[in-house]
N, C-alpha and C positions, 0 to 999 in steps of 0.2 A: 495179644501179649499173656504171657505163661500166667500172671499173677492177677489178672481180671477175674471175676466172679460172674460166669454164665448161667444165664437164667432160660428156662423153658418160656415159649408163648404158648400160652393155657387155652389159646383159641383153637389149638389142633388136637383131634381124638383120632384114634386108629385103632386098627385089629391086626393080628397077625394072619397073613395070607400065606400058605405054603412057607417059603423060606423068607418071604419079606414081612415087614411091617406097613403096611399101607394105611396113610394119613390123610384126614381131610382139614381143611381149615372150616369151622361154623360160620366164619364172618363172609369168607369170600368165596366159597367152594373149592379153592385151587386144592389140589390133592397131590401128595408125593408118596412113593413107594422107597423105603428103607432096606438097604441090604442088612446083613448081621451086626456088620460093625457099626455102621450109623444108627442102628437100631441100639447098639449097647451103649453108645454115646447118648442117644436118646434118653435110655433108662437110667441114666447114672445121673441126667439133668433132671430126675424126678425133685430133688432137690438142688438149689444153687451149688456150680463148684468152681473152682479154678479148672484152668487148662492141667494144671499139674494133676490135680486130685484125680479128673477122669484118666489121664494118662497112667496115674499110678493103678487105677483098679484095671484097666485095660493091659497093662503089663503082666498082673497075676493071670490073666485069662487067656492071653492070645501068646503065641510062639512068634515074637516081633522084639528086636532090638530099640532101645529106649530113643536112639536118633529118629529112627523109621515111623517109631509110634510119635514123636513130637512134631514132625513134619507133615503126617496123615491127619493127626488130629486138629494141627492147626489149618491145613485145607479143609478138612470137614466142617470145622466149626466157622470157618467163612464163609462157606456153602450154605450153613443153615442159618446164617445172619441174612444172607441175599435172599435166601426162601421167607424169611420173617418165620422160622421155626424157634430160634432162638438168638438171644442178643446178650452181650457184655451190660453188666448191671451198673 
């Protein structure tokens, strides 16, 4: 839902390696690699934000229409939730 506030799971730490942001969960040892758009969402979640707030920031930085951005961010937030990177608050 676009109005839910999303928040990072703070058990993840990471570092930029070439074109990806590689992260590891300090509790589980699970790791993921974020591409540039997923990393942009992760960085946006430095403070809890709604999906609409995340989209607004990305629309300013990426050449994408609003409908495509909404669809992409919805899918990405769902993936982040499944991977326990972020969750609605």
